[in-house]
C-alpha positions in Angstrom: 21.4 -152.0 -70.6 19.4 -149.3 -68.9 17.9 -146.3 -70.5 20.2 -143.9 -68.7 23.3 -145.8 -70.0 21.9 -145.6 -73.6 21.2 -141.9 -73.2 24.7 -141.2 -72.0 26.5 -143.2 -74.7 24.5 -141.6 -77.5 24.5 -138.0 -76.2 20.7 -137.8 -76.3 18.7 -137.3 -73.2 15.0 -138.0 -72.9 13.1 -137.6 -69.6 10.8 -140.5 -70.2 10.9 -144.3 -70.0 8.9 -145.0 -73.2 9.3 -148.2 -75.2 11.5 -146.5 -77.7 13.9 -145.3 -74.9 13.9 -148.8 -73.5 14.5 -150.3 -76.9 11.3 -152.4 -77.0 9.9 -152.6 -80.5 6.2 -153.0 -81.3 6.9 -156.1 -83.4 4.9 -154.7 -86.3 6.6 -157.3 -88.6 4.6 -160.0 -86.8 1.2 -158.5 -87.9 -0.6 -160.7 -90.4 -4.2 -159.4 -90.0 -5.7 -155.9 -89.6 -7.3 -156.7 -86.2 -3.7 -156.9 -84.7 -2.8 -153.3 -85.7 -4.6 -151.5 -82.9 -3.1 -153.8 -80.3 0.5 -153.2 -81.5 0.7 -149.4 -82.2 1.1 -146.9 -79.5 -1.5 -144.3 -78.5 -5.1 -143.6 -79.2 -5.0 -143.4 -83.0 -6.5 -146.8 -83.7 -8.4 -147.2 -80.4 -12.0 -148.4 -80.7 -13.4 -145.1 -79.6 -11.3 -143.0 -81.9 -12.1 -145.2 -84.9 -15.8 -145.1 -84.0 -15.8 -141.3 -83.7 -14.1 -140.8 -87.1 -16.0 -143.8 -88.8 -12.5 -145.2 -89.5 -11.8 -148.6 -91.0 -8.4 -150.3 -91.5 -8.5 -151.7 -95.0 -5.0 -153.0 -95.7 -1.4 -152.7 -94.6 2.1 -153.2 -96.0 5.3 -154.2 -94.1 8.2 -151.9 -94.7 11.9 -152.3 -94.0 13.2 -152.3 -90.4 9.9 -153.5 -88.9 7.8 -150.5 -89.8 4.3 -150.6 -91.2 2.1 -148.6 -93.7 -1.6 -148.8 -93.1 -4.4 -147.8 -95.5 -7.6 -146.7 -93.9 -11.0 -145.3 -94.8 -12.6 -142.6 -92.7 -15.3 -139.9 -92.8 -14.4 -137.0 -95.1 -16.6 -134.6 -93.2 -18.2 -134.4 -89.7 -21.5 -135.7 -91.1 -20.0 -138.7 -92.7 -21.4 -137.8 -96.0 -18.2 -138.6 -97.9 -15.4 -141.1 -97.4 -11.7 -140.4 -97.8 -8.7 -142.7 -97.7 -5.3 -142.2 -96.3 -2.0 -144.0 -95.7 -0.2 -143.7 -92.4 3.3 -144.9 -91.7 4.3 -146.3 -88.3 7.9 -146.9 -87.1 9.1 -150.1 -85.5 8.4 -148.7 -82.1 4.7 -148.1 -82.9 4.7 -144.4 -83.4 3.0 -142.6 -86.3 5.0 -140.5 -88.6 3.8 -136.9 -89.1 1.9 -136.4 -92.4 0.5 -133.5 -94.4 -3.3 -134.0 -94.2 -3.8 -131.9 -97.3 -1.7 -134.1 -99.5 -2.0 -137.5 -97.8 -5.8 -137.8 -98.1 -7.2 -139.5 -101.2 -10.7 -139.5 -102.7 -10.6 -143.2 -103.8 -9.2 -146.4 -102.3 -7.3 -147.1 -105.6 -5.3 -143.9 -105.2 -4.5 -144.6 -101.6 -3.4 -148.2 -102.6 -1.2 -146.8 -105.3 0.3 -144.3 -102.8 1.0 -147.1 -100.3 2.6 -149.3 -103.0 4.8 -146.4 -104.1 6.2 -145.8 -100.6 9.9 -146.5 -100.3 10.9 -149.3 -98.0 12.7 -146.8 -95.8 9.7 -144.5 -95.4 9.9 -144.7 -91.6 13.5 -143.4 -91.5 12.3 -139.9 -90.8 10.6 -140.8 -87.6 11.5 -138.6 -84.7 10.3 -140.8 -81.8 12.8 -141.4 -79.0 13.6 -144.9 -80.1 14.4 -144.0 -83.7 16.5 -141.0 -82.6 18.5 -143.3 -80.3 18.9 -145.9 -83.1 20.2 -143.2 -85.5 22.6 -142.0 -82.9 24.2 -145.5 -82.6 22.4 -147.1 -79.7 
């Protein structure tokens, strides 16, 4: 099935040919070690240069329902790397990051971030607005 057919049957139109529009998932449910995460997710967020600039480290992850993934990371709390902060990011099954509120999603300790990640509902990625998730909700 082509992208144009999917767009016509769902009533949604996207001008791109991204993996979400083509129905190709990132297979995040296959991840079993943290080194695989930068390979599977889309964009620059976990690229080596971005992680080096922000002094970021992937500490742990949790599989969520539908093939999505929650990732706990540690990064510089200020531009001089004098403090460390922790945060949890959620990725949909197509490898897109869900928007987050930086003010409330940053934690001072790893224990607080871990508790936040454990408290995430399994359907935390249902609010994703990437093309693939929109098409899925529209009945692709």
